[in-house]
C-alpha positions in Angstrom: -79.4 15.1 -3.4 -76.2 14.8 -1.3 -73.2 16.9 -2.3 -70.3 14.9 -3.5 -66.8 15.8 -2.4 -63.8 15.1 -4.6 -61.1 13.3 -2.5 -58.4 15.1 -4.5 -59.9 18.5 -3.5 -59.5 17.6 0.2 -55.9 16.7 -0.4 -55.2 20.1 -2.0 -56.7 22.0 1.0 -54.4 20.0 3.4 -51.2 20.6 1.4 -48.7 23.2 2.5 -48.4 26.3 0.4 -44.9 27.8 0.3 -45.4 31.6 0.4 -41.7 32.6 0.2 -38.3 31.0 0.3 -35.0 32.3 1.4 -33.0 31.2 -1.6 -30.0 33.3 -0.5 -29.7 31.3 2.7 -29.1 28.1 0.7 -26.4 29.8 -1.3 -24.6 31.5 1.6 -24.9 28.7 4.3 -24.6 25.0 4.8 -27.9 24.0 6.4 -27.4 21.4 9.2 -30.8 21.0 10.8 -34.3 22.5 10.4 -37.1 23.2 12.9 -40.7 24.2 12.1 -42.0 27.1 14.1 -45.3 28.9 14.3 -45.4 32.7 14.0 -47.4 35.1 16.2 -49.2 37.5 13.8 -51.9 40.1 13.8 -54.9 39.9 11.6 -53.6 42.3 8.9 -50.2 40.4 8.8 -51.8 37.0 8.0 -53.8 38.6 5.2 -50.7 40.1 3.6 -48.9 36.7 3.9 -51.8 35.0 2.1 -51.4 37.6 -0.7 -47.7 36.7 -0.8 -46.4 40.1 0.3 -43.6 39.0 2.5 -39.8 38.8 2.3 -37.5 36.9 4.6 -34.3 37.2 2.6 -32.8 39.7 5.1 -34.2 38.1 8.2 -32.6 36.1 10.9 -33.7 34.3 14.1 -32.5 35.3 17.6 -32.9 33.3 20.9 -33.8 35.8 23.6 -34.1 34.1 27.0 -36.7 31.4 26.6 -38.2 32.8 23.4 -37.4 32.7 19.7 -37.8 35.9 17.6 -37.9 36.5 13.9 -36.1 39.7 13.2 -36.0 41.6 9.9 -38.8 39.9 8.1 -40.8 42.4 6.0 -44.6 41.9 5.8 -46.1 44.6 3.6 -49.1 46.4 5.2 -52.4 45.0 4.1 -53.9 47.3 1.4 -57.4 47.3 2.9 -56.2 47.5 6.5 -56.8 51.2 7.1 -55.9 52.3 10.7 -55.5 48.7 11.9 -52.4 48.0 9.9 -49.2 46.7 11.4 -45.5 47.8 11.5 -43.9 45.9 8.5 -40.5 45.3 10.2 -41.5 44.5 13.8 -39.9 41.5 15.5 -42.3 38.5 15.5 -42.3 35.8 18.2 -41.8 32.2 17.0 -43.6 29.3 18.7 -41.6 26.1 19.3 -41.2 23.6 22.1 -38.9 24.6 25.0 -36.6 21.6 24.2 -36.2 22.9 20.7 -35.4 26.4 22.0 -32.6 24.9 24.1 -31.4 22.9 21.1 -31.3 26.0 18.9 -29.6 28.1 21.5 -26.8 25.5 21.9 -26.4 25.4 18.1 -26.3 29.2 17.9 -23.6 29.4 20.6 -21.3 27.1 18.7 -18.6 28.9 16.7 -19.7 30.0 13.2 -23.4 28.8 13.6 -26.4 31.0 13.0 -30.2 30.6 12.9 -31.7 31.5 9.5 -35.4 31.4 8.3 -35.5 29.2 5.3 -39.1 29.3 4.1 -42.4 30.7 5.2 -45.5 28.6 4.4 -49.1 28.3 5.1 -50.2 25.0 6.7 -53.9 24.6 7.2 -54.3 28.4 7.3 -51.5 28.9 9.9 -48.2 30.6 9.1 -45.1 28.4 9.7 -41.4 29.3 9.4 -38.7 26.7 8.8 -35.7 27.7 10.9 -32.3 26.2 10.0 -29.1 26.0 11.9 -26.5 27.1 9.4 -22.7 27.3 9.0 -21.4 30.0 6.7 -19.9 29.0 3.3 -16.5 30.2 2.2 -16.0 31.7 -1.2 -14.5 28.5 -2.7 -17.5 26.5 -1.4 -19.8 28.8 -3.3 -17.7 28.6 -6.5 -17.7 24.8 -6.2 -21.5 24.7 -5.9 -21.8 27.1 -8.9 -19.5 24.9 -11.0 -21.5 21.8 -10.2 -24.7 23.5 -11.1 -23.2 24.7 -14.4 -21.9 21.3 -15.3 -25.2 19.6 -14.5 -27.0 22.2 -16.7 -24.7 21.4 -19.6 -25.3 17.7 -19.2 -29.0 18.2 -19.2 -28.8 20.4 -22.3 -26.7 17.8 -24.1 -29.1 15.0 -23.2 -32.1 17.1 -24.3 -30.5 18.0 -27.7 -29.6 14.3 -28.2 -33.2 13.2 -28.1 
């Protein structure tokens, strides 16, 4: 008898899995543009990422020559790694096209712009980082966003209690 495959099961395996998100970046910055980048990792690093033991909240991206580097991301050492474990805070090279590196460098050189990792996800077994070009928010911008969020929450609560 032939084995049947469920078409929904194949879709689930092709879907991206967001491992971690830099929620602080969306609060502190206006995100103008995003670029997807691959990450150069060792074997124990990808195993830790699959377990979800990674943080990018304090990380940033730097353009160094013709290369893009992820600095400050913390990937916890793999529990079963023994002597082959990695340094948790080492800089990791990001893989993007040369034209994208030029575009990101120009954006970073503009006044007030920075490169921020937004989310780390697994796509078909490979780790990908979404890098955003960001402008810093002022305090009053953050207050305005918080006020809009609070008012929307109150509206949603009023509508829910009405039903």
